[in-house]
C-alpha positions as CSV (number, residue, x, y, z in Angstrom):
1,M,-0.2,0.3,0.0
2,V,1.2,3.4,-1.7
3,K,1.6,6.0,1.9
4,I,1.4,9.5,0.7
5,A,3.5,12.3,1.5
6,K,3.3,16.4,1.5
7,L,6.3,19.2,0.2
8,A,4.9,22.2,0.8
9,L,6.3,26.0,-0.1
10,E,5.9,29.0,1.3
11,D,4.5,30.0,-2.0
12,G,1.2,28.0,-1.2
13,T,2.3,25.3,-3.6
14,V,1.5,21.7,-1.9
15,L,3.5,18.9,-3.7
16,K,2.2,15.2,-3.0
17,G,4.2,12.1,-3.6
18,E,4.9,8.7,-2.3
19,A,6.7,8.2,1.4
20,F,9.6,6.5,2.8
21,G,11.5,7.2,5.8
22,Y,10.5,8.2,8.8
23,E,6.8,8.6,9.8
24,T,7.3,12.7,10.4
25,T,7.1,16.1,10.0
26,K,9.5,18.6,9.2
27,L,10.8,22.0,8.4
28,G,13.8,23.5,6.1
29,E,15.2,25.2,3.4
30,L,14.2,23.9,0.3
31,V,17.1,23.3,-1.6
32,F,18.9,20.9,-4.6
33,S,21.8,19.3,-5.3
34,T,23.6,18.3,-7.9
35,G,25.8,15.0,-9.5
36,M,24.8,11.7,-10.0
37,G,25.7,10.2,-6.7
38,G,26.3,10.7,-3.4
39,Y,23.7,10.7,-1.3
40,T,24.8,8.8,1.2
41,E,27.7,11.4,2.1
42,S,25.2,14.8,1.0
43,L,22.7,13.4,4.1
44,T,25.1,13.2,6.5
45,D,27.5,16.4,5.7
46,P,26.5,18.6,8.7
47,S,26.7,22.0,6.1
48,F,23.1,20.6,5.5
49,K,21.6,20.9,8.7
50,G,18.6,23.0,8.9
51,E,18.0,22.0,4.5
52,I,15.0,19.9,3.0
53,L,17.3,18.7,0.1
54,M,16.5,18.0,-2.9
55,S,18.4,15.9,-5.9
56,T,18.2,16.6,-9.2
57,Y,19.6,13.0,-10.2
58,P,16.2,11.3,-11.1
59,L,17.2,7.6,-9.6
60,E,18.4,8.2,-5.4
61,G,19.4,4.1,-3.3
62,N,20.1,1.8,-6.0
63,H,23.5,1.7,-4.0
64,G,21.9,1.4,-0.8
65,V,23.8,3.0,2.5
66,S,27.4,2.1,4.2
67,E,28.5,3.5,7.5
68,D,32.2,3.8,5.7
69,W,30.6,7.3,2.9
70,Y,28.6,9.0,6.4
71,Q,30.3,12.0,6.7
72,S,29.4,12.6,10.7
73,D,27.7,10.3,12.9
74,K,24.1,10.5,11.1
75,V,21.9,12.3,9.3
76,Q,21.5,16.1,9.4
77,V,19.3,16.8,6.5
78,E,15.6,17.9,7.3
79,G,14.0,16.0,4.5
80,F,15.2,14.2,1.7
81,V,12.7,14.6,-2.0
82,C,13.8,12.8,-5.0
83,R,11.5,11.9,-8.2
84,E,12.2,8.5,-7.7
85,V,13.7,6.4,-4.8
86,C,15.0,3.1,-5.5
87,R,14.4,0.2,-3.0
88,E,16.1,-3.1,-3.8
89,V,20.2,-2.1,-3.5
90,S,21.9,-3.4,-6.4
91,N,25.6,-3.0,-4.8
92,F,27.6,-5.6,-2.8
93,G,29.0,-3.3,0.2
94,P,26.1,-1.4,1.6
95,Q,24.5,-2.6,4.7
96,K,20.9,-0.7,4.6
97,T,18.8,0.6,2.1
98,L,17.9,4.3,1.9
99,D,15.0,3.7,3.4
100,E,16.0,2.5,6.2
101,F,18.6,5.0,6.5
102,L,16.1,7.8,6.8
103,K,14.1,5.5,9.0
104,E,17.0,4.7,11.4
105,F,17.4,8.4,12.0
106,K,14.1,9.5,11.9
107,T,14.1,12.0,8.6
108,P,11.3,11.6,5.9
109,G,11.7,11.2,2.3
110,I,9.3,12.0,-0.8
111,S,9.6,10.1,-4.2
112,G,7.6,11.0,-7.0
113,I,7.9,14.1,-7.1
114,D,8.7,16.2,-10.9
115,T,12.1,17.6,-9.3
116,R,13.0,18.9,-12.5
117,D,10.2,21.8,-12.8
118,L,11.0,22.2,-9.3
119,T,14.6,22.8,-9.2
120,L,13.8,25.3,-12.1
121,K,11.3,26.5,-10.0
122,I,13.8,27.7,-6.9
123,R,16.9,28.9,-9.8
124,E,13.8,31.3,-11.0
125,K,11.9,32.3,-7.5
126,G,15.2,31.4,-5.1
127,S,14.8,28.8,-2.2
128,F,11.6,28.7,-0.7
129,K,10.9,27.8,3.4
130,A,9.3,24.8,3.0
131,A,7.2,21.4,5.3
132,I,7.9,18.0,4.8
133,T,5.9,15.5,6.6
134,T,5.4,11.9,6.4
135,E,2.0,11.5,8.2
136,D,-1.4,12.7,7.9
137,V,-1.2,16.9,8.0
138,D,-3.9,19.0,6.3
139,D,-2.7,21.2,3.3
140,D,-3.2,24.5,5.3
141,K,-1.3,23.5,8.4
142,L,1.2,22.6,6.1
143,I,1.6,25.3,4.9
144,E,1.5,27.7,7.6
145,M,4.2,26.0,9.3
146,A,6.2,26.3,6.0
147,K,5.7,30.2,6.5
148,S,5.8,30.5,10.3
149,Q,9.1,29.4,10.8
150,P,12.2,31.6,10.8
151,S,14.1,31.9,8.1
152,I,18.1,30.1,7.9
153,E,18.9,33.8,7.8
154,D,18.2,33.8,11.4
155,V,18.9,30.6,12.5
156,D,22.2,29.5,14.8
157,V,22.2,25.8,13.4
158,V,26.3,26.2,13.6
159,P,26.0,25.1,17.4
160,L,23.8,21.6,16.3
161,V,26.4,20.5,15.2
162,S,29.7,21.5,16.4
163,T,31.7,19.1,18.4
164,K,31.1,20.3,21.9
165,E,34.2,19.1,23.9
166,I,38.1,19.3,22.2
167,K,39.2,15.6,19.9
168,M,42.7,14.8,19.6
169,F,43.4,12.3,16.2
170,N,46.4,10.9,15.6
171,E,47.5,13.1,18.4
172,D,52.1,11.5,18.1
173,A,52.4,13.4,14.6
174,D,55.1,15.8,14.4
175,K,52.9,18.7,13.0
176,K,49.0,19.3,13.9
177,V,46.8,21.2,12.5
178,A,43.6,23.0,15.0
179,L,40.3,22.8,13.2
180,I,37.9,24.9,14.3
181,D,34.6,22.8,14.2
182,C,31.3,25.1,12.6
183,G,30.2,21.4,10.6
184,V,33.5,19.3,10.0
185,K,33.2,16.6,7.0
186,K,34.9,13.3,8.0
187,N,36.9,13.5,4.8
188,I,38.2,16.9,6.3
189,I,40.1,15.1,9.0
190,N,40.7,12.3,7.0
191,S,42.6,14.6,4.6
192,F,45.1,15.5,7.2
193,L,45.5,11.9,9.0
194,E,45.9,10.4,5.3
195,R,49.0,13.3,5.4
196,D,50.5,11.9,9.4
197,I,49.3,15.7,10.2
198,G,47.8,15.7,13.5
199,V,44.0,16.9,14.2
200,I,43.1,19.0,17.1
201,L,38.7,19.9,16.9
202,F,37.7,22.4,18.8
203,P,34.6,23.5,19.4
204,Y,33.0,27.1,17.0
205,D,33.3,29.2,20.0
206,I,36.3,28.4,21.5
207,D,38.5,31.0,22.6
208,Y,42.1,31.1,20.9
209,K,44.6,31.2,24.4
210,T,42.8,27.9,24.4
211,V,43.9,26.9,20.7
212,L,47.6,28.6,21.5
213,D,47.5,26.3,24.5
214,Y,47.6,23.1,22.5
215,S,50.9,24.9,20.4
216,P,49.2,23.7,16.4
217,N,51.5,24.1,13.4
218,G,48.3,25.7,11.8
219,L,44.6,26.7,12.3
220,M,41.7,26.0,9.8
221,I,38.3,27.0,9.9
222,T,36.5,24.7,8.4
223,S,32.6,24.1,6.4
224,G,29.4,24.3,8.1
225,P,25.7,25.4,7.3
226,G,23.8,28.5,7.6
227,N,24.6,32.0,8.2
228,P,28.3,33.4,8.4
229,D,27.1,36.4,10.6
230,R,25.6,34.1,13.3
231,V,28.8,32.9,13.8
232,S,30.3,35.3,16.1
233,E,32.6,33.6,18.5
234,T,34.3,31.8,15.1
235,I,35.3,35.5,14.0
236,E,36.6,37.1,17.3
237,T,38.4,34.2,17.6
238,M,39.8,34.3,13.9
239,K,40.8,38.2,14.5
240,K,43.2,37.3,17.9
241,L,44.9,34.3,15.4
242,S,44.6,36.1,12.4
243,N,48.7,36.9,12.6
244,R,50.1,34.0,14.3
245,L,49.6,30.6,12.3
246,P,49.3,29.8,8.8
247,I,45.6,30.2,8.0
248,F,43.5,27.6,6.0
249,G,39.7,27.0,4.9
250,I,37.1,25.7,3.6
251,C,33.1,26.8,2.1
252,M,32.1,29.2,5.5
253,G,35.3,29.0,6.7
254,Q,36.4,31.4,4.2
255,Q,33.3,33.6,4.6
256,L,34.8,33.7,7.9
257,I,38.0,34.6,8.0
258,A,37.1,36.8,4.8
259,K,34.5,38.5,7.5
260,S,37.3,38.8,9.9
261,F,39.5,40.8,8.0
262,G,36.6,43.4,7.2
263,A,34.7,41.2,4.6
264,R,30.9,41.2,3.8
265,S,28.9,38.5,2.7
266,Y,25.3,37.6,1.4
267,K,22.9,34.7,0.9
268,M,22.8,33.7,-2.3
269,K,19.9,33.1,-4.8
270,F,19.5,29.4,-4.3
271,G,23.2,28.7,-3.6
272,H,26.0,26.5,-5.2
273,R,25.0,22.5,-3.9
274,G,26.8,19.9,-6.1
275,E,29.6,17.9,-8.0
276,N,30.1,19.4,-11.1
277,Q,30.3,23.5,-10.2
278,P,33.6,24.6,-12.7
279,V,36.2,27.1,-10.7
280,K,39.4,29.0,-12.5
281,D,41.9,29.8,-10.6
282,L,42.9,33.1,-11.0
283,N,47.1,32.4,-11.4
284,T,47.5,29.6,-13.2
285,G,44.2,29.9,-15.4
286,K,43.4,26.3,-14.8
287,V,39.4,25.4,-14.5
288,F,38.5,22.4,-12.0
289,I,35.3,20.7,-11.5
290,T,34.4,20.6,-7.6
291,S,31.6,19.2,-4.6
292,Q,30.3,22.5,-3.0
293,N,27.2,22.7,-0.2
294,H,26.6,27.0,0.6
295,G,24.0,28.8,0.3
296,F,26.0,31.9,1.4
297,T,29.3,33.8,-0.1
298,I,31.3,36.6,0.4
299,D,30.9,39.7,-1.7
300,K,33.4,40.1,-4.4
301,E,33.4,44.2,-4.3
302,S,33.5,44.2,-0.4
303,L,37.3,42.5,-0.7
304,K,38.6,46.1,-2.3
305,E,38.2,47.3,1.1
306,T,40.5,44.7,2.2
307,D,44.1,43.0,2.7
308,L,42.8,39.6,1.1
309,V,43.1,39.1,-2.7
310,L,40.7,36.9,-5.5
311,T,42.2,34.0,-6.4
312,H,39.6,31.8,-7.3
313,V,36.3,32.5,-9.2
314,N,32.9,30.5,-9.9
315,L,32.5,30.9,-13.9
316,N,28.9,30.3,-13.5
317,D,28.5,33.0,-11.6
318,G,31.5,34.7,-10.9
319,T,31.4,34.7,-7.1
320,P,34.6,34.4,-5.2
321,E,35.8,30.9,-4.7
322,G,39.2,31.4,-2.9
323,I,41.3,33.8,-1.7
324,S,44.4,34.6,-0.2
325,H,46.3,37.8,1.8
326,K,48.8,39.9,0.8
327,E,50.9,39.4,3.5
328,L,49.9,36.3,5.7
329,P,50.0,32.7,5.2
330,M,46.5,32.5,4.5
331,R,44.6,29.4,2.5
332,C,40.7,29.7,2.0
333,I,38.8,28.0,-0.6
334,Q,34.5,28.1,-1.5
335,Y,34.3,24.5,-2.6
336,H,35.7,21.4,-0.6
337,P,38.9,19.3,-2.3
338,E,37.9,17.0,-0.1
339,A,34.9,15.9,-2.3
340,G,32.8,13.1,-0.3
341,P,30.9,13.5,-2.5
342,G,32.7,14.6,-5.5
343,P,35.2,14.9,-8.4
344,N,39.3,15.2,-6.5
345,D,40.3,18.0,-8.9
346,T,41.3,19.7,-5.8
347,R,42.9,17.0,-2.7
348,D,46.4,18.5,-3.5
349,T,45.2,22.0,-0.9
350,F,45.9,19.7,2.0
351,D,49.5,19.1,0.5
352,E,49.4,22.9,-0.4
353,F,48.6,24.0,3.6
354,S,51.1,21.5,4.8
355,K,54.0,23.2,2.6
356,M,52.7,26.3,4.2
357,M,53.0,25.0,7.3
358,D,56.2,23.6,6.8
359,D,58.1,26.8,5.4
360,Y,55.9,28.6,8.8
């Protein structure tokens, strides 16, 4: 027996489809992600906290789900929307189906939606506040729930995904990096460990003196969800550490570092989410295909008022994809070099930062 699920948007649209996953009702911002795979990595990416994720690829679930692919310890999205969900796994390694995976982490899913049409709508109008339900909820009530929720701009999401305590990885390594966790992915940590670099993971609101007490060789501000304007604690810590250590920032990390030097950020119309975003290195002229997941970006014009230099741009819309400092040892990028999911075009970024720590 097919169970009905609903997706309501703040503009009054209600879409009906087939329910899968957990029986519940959730609120969030509806966003789309492009790419042909990697749904497990995306669903567990902390940067999707507060979002209802829609896949533009028409079939999800055929690979199943393996814990080896998790980017955190749980599903982070509020709900999952797809054209068709495959309930039979066609892969030898996975431990569970997509339906079982969402049930385990109490996350609703809806399939049978015209995701192509809905993606075009988001591209035209921008991301929507939305409500998804696999329960019996009246249409008008669901629309009101979607409308009345706060905008993602006004929600403190980083505290929900950041570590609550300091954690050490490979603590016997000769070289260590301090990671301020705004929503770190496991692949970021693993990318350092693979290079025999120890990792000290700090909460987003750690004070700068505690970071220095651990004598790290470098500092990274990680990726994370939501509005960088609401992560003032990390910005203030960054201001105190900017001339004390080599700096590396990924995604939200770039935005927070830029803001600590006086740049501004803004909410994008529908953001960059997926595995196929083209980025140009302005120094070499090379173009990379990158994995991305963000709804906010730096105001390119505001960089001119700072000591920061634009190094990379997105070839689709010209938004900043990389910055450096005119004098300090600092490298920031808006994309995800660690992949998970996505291409490995830019994995050598971690090698470059490792060398920066050595040179410093």
